C-alpha positions as CSV (number, residue, x, y, z in Angstrom):
1,M,48.2,-5.2,-26.7
2,K,46.3,-4.6,-23.4
3,A,46.8,-1.0,-22.1
4,S,48.6,-0.7,-18.8
5,N,46.4,0.2,-15.6
6,H,48.8,3.4,-15.6
7,S,48.5,4.5,-19.3
8,P,46.5,7.7,-19.7
9,M,42.8,7.8,-20.2
10,D,40.6,10.2,-21.5
11,P,41.6,13.9,-20.2
12,L,38.2,14.3,-18.5
13,I,39.1,11.0,-16.6
14,E,42.6,12.2,-15.8
15,G,41.2,15.3,-14.7
16,Y,38.9,13.7,-12.1
17,L,41.7,11.4,-10.8
18,S,43.8,14.6,-10.5
19,Y,41.1,16.4,-8.7
20,L,40.8,13.5,-6.2
21,D,44.3,13.6,-5.6
22,K,44.7,17.2,-5.3
23,V,41.3,18.5,-4.1
24,G,39.8,15.4,-2.5
25,R,43.0,14.2,-0.7
26,K,42.2,10.9,-1.4
27,T,44.9,8.2,-0.7
28,P,47.0,6.7,-3.6
29,R,45.4,3.4,-3.0
30,T,42.0,4.9,-3.4
31,I,43.0,6.7,-6.7
32,I,44.4,3.2,-8.1
33,D,41.0,1.6,-7.2
34,V,39.1,4.3,-8.8
35,R,41.4,4.5,-12.0
36,C,40.8,0.5,-12.3
37,T,37.2,0.8,-11.9
38,L,37.0,3.7,-14.6
39,R,39.2,1.8,-17.0
40,R,37.3,-1.4,-16.3
41,A,33.8,0.6,-17.5
42,V,35.6,2.1,-20.3
43,S,36.6,-1.4,-21.9
44,E,33.6,-3.4,-20.9
45,L,30.9,-0.8,-21.6
46,R,29.9,0.9,-25.2
47,T,33.3,1.7,-26.6
48,D,31.7,4.0,-29.0
49,I,30.1,6.6,-26.3
50,P,31.9,8.2,-23.5
51,L,31.3,7.5,-19.9
52,W,29.6,10.6,-19.2
53,H,27.1,10.1,-22.1
54,L,26.0,6.7,-21.1
55,Q,22.3,6.1,-20.2
56,L,21.1,4.4,-17.0
57,E,20.0,1.1,-18.9
58,D,23.6,0.9,-20.1
59,Y,25.1,0.9,-16.6
60,L,22.1,-1.5,-15.3
61,H,23.1,-4.0,-17.9
62,W,26.6,-3.6,-17.1
63,L,26.4,-4.2,-13.3
64,E,23.9,-7.3,-14.2
65,V,26.7,-9.0,-16.2
66,K,29.2,-8.4,-13.7
67,R,26.9,-9.9,-11.1
68,R,26.3,-13.1,-13.3
69,A,30.0,-13.4,-13.6
70,G,30.4,-13.6,-9.9
71,C,31.1,-10.0,-8.9
72,T,30.1,-9.6,-5.1
73,E,27.9,-7.1,-3.9
74,T,30.9,-5.3,-2.2
75,S,32.4,-4.9,-5.5
76,L,29.4,-3.8,-7.4
77,A,28.9,-1.3,-4.6
78,K,32.2,-0.2,-5.0
79,Y,32.1,0.4,-8.7
80,L,28.7,2.2,-8.1
81,S,30.5,4.7,-5.9
82,H,33.3,5.3,-8.2
83,L,31.3,5.8,-11.3
84,R,28.7,8.0,-9.5
85,G,31.6,10.3,-8.4
86,F,32.9,10.5,-11.9
87,L,29.6,11.3,-13.4
88,N,29.1,13.8,-10.8
89,Y,32.3,15.4,-11.5
90,A,31.5,15.1,-15.3
91,W,28.1,17.0,-14.7
92,R,29.7,19.9,-12.6
93,S,32.3,20.1,-15.6
94,G,29.3,20.5,-18.0
95,R,30.0,17.6,-20.0
96,N,26.6,16.2,-19.3
97,E,23.2,17.3,-18.5
98,R,22.6,15.0,-15.3
99,N,24.2,12.2,-13.5
100,V,22.1,9.2,-14.4
101,L,23.7,7.5,-11.1
102,D,22.7,10.2,-8.7
103,G,20.7,8.6,-6.0
104,F,21.4,5.2,-7.3
105,T,22.1,2.4,-4.9
106,L,23.0,-1.2,-4.9
107,K,19.6,-2.2,-4.3
108,H,18.4,-0.7,-7.7
109,A,21.0,-2.6,-9.3
110,L,20.0,-6.3,-7.9
111,P,17.7,-8.2,-9.9
112,R,14.1,-7.8,-9.1
113,T,11.1,-9.8,-10.6
114,P,9.6,-8.3,-13.5
115,P,6.1,-7.3,-12.9
116,S,3.4,-9.1,-14.6
117,S,2.0,-7.5,-17.9
118,L,0.1,-8.4,-20.7
119,T,1.5,-9.1,-24.0
120,L,0.3,-7.0,-27.0
121,G,-2.2,-9.8,-28.3
122,E,-3.5,-10.2,-24.6
123,A,-4.1,-6.2,-24.6
124,E,-5.8,-6.4,-27.8
125,K,-8.3,-9.2,-26.4
126,L,-9.0,-7.3,-23.4
127,V,-9.7,-3.9,-25.0
128,R,-11.9,-5.8,-27.7
129,A,-13.8,-7.4,-24.3
130,T,-14.8,-4.0,-23.3
131,S,-17.0,-3.4,-26.1
132,A,-20.0,-4.9,-24.3
133,T,-23.5,-3.5,-24.1
134,G,-25.4,-2.2,-20.8
135,P,-25.9,1.1,-18.8
136,T,-22.3,0.9,-17.6
137,A,-20.6,-0.2,-20.7
138,R,-19.1,3.2,-21.8
139,R,-17.8,3.8,-18.1
140,D,-16.3,0.3,-17.7
141,R,-14.5,0.4,-21.1
142,L,-12.8,3.7,-20.2
143,V,-11.9,2.7,-17.0
144,V,-9.8,-0.3,-18.6
145,L,-8.6,1.8,-21.5
146,L,-7.5,4.6,-18.9
147,L,-5.6,2.2,-16.9
148,Y,-3.8,0.7,-19.5
149,G,-3.5,3.8,-21.9
150,C,-2.4,6.2,-19.5
151,G,-0.9,4.0,-16.9
152,L,-2.9,4.9,-13.9
153,R,-3.1,3.6,-10.3
154,T,-6.1,2.5,-9.2
155,D,-6.5,5.1,-6.5
156,E,-5.5,7.7,-9.0
157,L,-8.2,6.7,-11.6
158,C,-10.9,6.7,-8.8
159,G,-9.6,10.1,-7.7
160,L,-10.2,11.6,-11.1
161,D,-12.6,14.5,-11.5
162,V,-14.3,15.8,-14.7
163,A,-12.5,19.1,-14.3
164,E,-9.0,17.3,-14.5
165,I,-9.7,16.5,-18.2
166,N,-7.6,19.2,-20.1
167,R,-9.4,19.4,-23.3
168,E,-7.0,21.9,-24.9
169,R,-4.0,19.9,-24.3
170,H,-5.7,16.6,-24.6
171,E,-4.2,15.5,-21.0
172,L,-5.2,14.1,-17.8
173,L,-4.1,16.1,-14.7
174,V,-3.5,13.5,-11.8
175,L,-3.6,15.4,-8.7
176,R,-4.3,12.8,-6.1
177,A,-1.2,10.9,-7.2
178,K,0.8,8.7,-4.7
179,G,3.6,10.6,-2.9
180,D,1.7,13.8,-3.6
181,R,3.6,14.4,-7.1
182,P,1.0,15.5,-9.4
183,R,1.6,15.1,-13.0
184,S,0.0,15.2,-16.4
185,I,-0.4,12.5,-18.8
186,P,-1.3,12.7,-22.5
187,I,-4.4,10.9,-23.5
188,P,-4.0,8.6,-26.7
189,E,-6.2,10.3,-29.5
190,A,-8.5,7.5,-30.0
191,L,-9.2,7.1,-26.1
192,Y,-9.5,10.8,-26.1
193,T,-12.4,10.7,-28.4
194,E,-14.5,7.9,-26.6
195,L,-13.5,10.0,-23.2
196,L,-15.3,13.1,-25.0
197,A,-18.5,11.0,-25.8
198,Y,-18.6,9.8,-22.2
199,L,-18.3,13.5,-20.9
200,L,-21.1,14.4,-23.0
201,E,-23.3,11.9,-20.7
202,R,-21.6,12.6,-17.5
203,G,-21.7,16.3,-17.1
204,K,-19.2,19.1,-16.5
205,R,-18.3,18.5,-12.7
206,G,-17.7,15.9,-10.1
207,A,-16.3,12.4,-10.1
208,L,-15.3,11.3,-13.5
209,F,-16.3,7.6,-12.9
210,C,-19.3,6.9,-10.4
211,T,-21.4,3.8,-9.5
212,S,-24.9,3.5,-11.5
213,T,-27.1,3.2,-8.4
214,K,-25.7,5.5,-5.5
215,H,-23.8,7.4,-7.8
216,R,-20.7,7.5,-5.4
217,R,-17.3,7.8,-6.7
218,L,-15.9,4.5,-7.9
219,R,-13.9,2.6,-5.4
220,A,-10.7,0.4,-5.8
221,S,-12.9,-2.7,-5.4
222,D,-15.4,-1.4,-8.0
223,V,-12.4,-1.0,-10.6
224,C,-11.1,-4.4,-9.7
225,T,-14.5,-5.8,-10.4
226,I,-14.8,-3.9,-13.9
227,V,-11.2,-5.4,-14.9
228,K,-12.2,-8.8,-13.6
229,D,-15.2,-9.0,-15.9
230,A,-13.4,-7.6,-18.9
231,V,-10.7,-10.4,-18.1
232,I,-13.2,-13.0,-17.9
233,R,-15.1,-11.9,-21.4
234,A,-11.5,-12.0,-23.0
235,G,-10.6,-15.3,-21.9
236,L,-7.6,-14.2,-20.3
237,R,-5.8,-15.8,-17.2
238,P,-7.4,-14.8,-14.0
239,D,-4.4,-13.1,-12.3
240,I,-4.8,-9.9,-14.4
241,T,-5.5,-7.1,-12.0
242,P,-5.6,-3.2,-12.5
243,R,-2.1,-3.1,-11.5
244,T,-1.2,-5.7,-14.4
245,L,-2.6,-3.0,-17.0
246,R,-0.3,0.0,-15.5
247,H,2.5,-2.6,-15.8
248,S,1.8,-3.4,-19.3
249,F,1.6,0.4,-20.2
250,A,5.1,0.9,-19.0
251,T,6.4,-2.3,-20.4
252,H,4.9,-1.7,-24.1
253,L,6.4,1.8,-23.8
254,M,9.9,0.5,-22.7
255,D,9.7,-2.2,-25.5
256,R,9.4,0.6,-28.2
257,G,12.7,2.4,-27.1
258,V,10.6,5.4,-25.0
259,D,13.3,7.1,-22.9
260,L,13.3,5.6,-19.1
261,A,13.1,9.4,-18.1
262,V,9.8,9.9,-20.1
263,I,8.2,6.7,-18.8
264,A,9.3,7.6,-15.0
265,S,7.4,10.9,-15.6
266,L,4.6,9.4,-17.1
267,M,4.3,6.6,-14.4
268,G,4.9,9.2,-11.5
269,H,7.9,7.5,-10.4
270,R,10.3,9.8,-8.3
271,S,13.3,8.8,-10.6
272,P,14.3,6.6,-13.6
273,Q,15.9,4.2,-11.3
274,E,12.3,3.2,-10.0
275,T,11.4,2.4,-13.6
276,G,14.4,0.0,-14.1
277,V,12.3,-3.0,-13.1
278,Y,10.7,-2.6,-16.7
279,L,14.0,-3.3,-18.5
280,H,13.7,-6.9,-19.0
281,V,12.0,-6.0,-22.4
282,L,15.0,-4.6,-23.8
283,P,17.4,-7.2,-24.7
284,G,17.0,-8.0,-28.7
285,R,14.7,-5.0,-29.2
286,T,15.5,-2.9,-32.1
287,E,12.6,-0.3,-32.0
288,A,13.7,3.1,-31.2
289,A,10.7,5.3,-31.1
290,V,7.4,5.3,-29.6
291,R,4.4,4.0,-31.1
292,T,0.9,4.1,-30.6
293,L,-0.6,1.7,-28.0
294,P,-3.1,-0.9,-29.7
295,I,-6.3,1.2,-28.8
296,G,-6.8,3.3,-31.9
297,D,-7.0,0.1,-34.4
298,L,-9.7,-1.4,-32.1
299,P,-13.4,-1.1,-32.0
């Protein structure tokens, strides 16, 4: 038998509704609306986990289902507002560590075109294609591997100095990051081994990557040329750019069940909401733990 809209829900939810009435001084109509939203969310989202323990991905998928079912933007915005308010109450009550919808707006919930990324097979072909010969071969290979293996932006890679390689922690310190948000990124072990060999030739100070002639720091155009040449050697589609490798880093980690907040931190995003565009890889996937990106198994 279907529960009435007036039947009691979880005590935390009932406490929030009482709070809206006694403290928030909300109108009876508003409280009814919030109750309906929370009841709908409880029945349509994962029934084995309370609302305050759900992840951002759960809410994103639910909102997308509602949108495809014909829910208007106005209704979606109302649902978000009601859920955000409740999750904030749950957080202040000590029931969860954070409000996953904090700062989340409707524009984050609307569908976006998934960024172009490589398949694992394409990534393997590209990495293999970097095993070329020549005076800049090791440098060019590392450029490609760092873009894919660490998810760097082109400008971030160009701005790296030798001193920003943390040899004790096997990390990159990205100081010249977008939005002045420096971050540390773990370096995959196989990649770190190659990086150490490169540093023996490169020296202990200055830019990590320089041109072979004038010995100036690599520019974005240089990196694009390096990636383009590797793409041609690999026989891949010509629209692959350095940004494609960064998107592939996030997509492949998401595909392996890495937490959205972890990927957001590695990518240098302001919040997990920015990283939500990569959720297109989630449906039907069963992997729950991160696996090593396909660098260590390649020559």
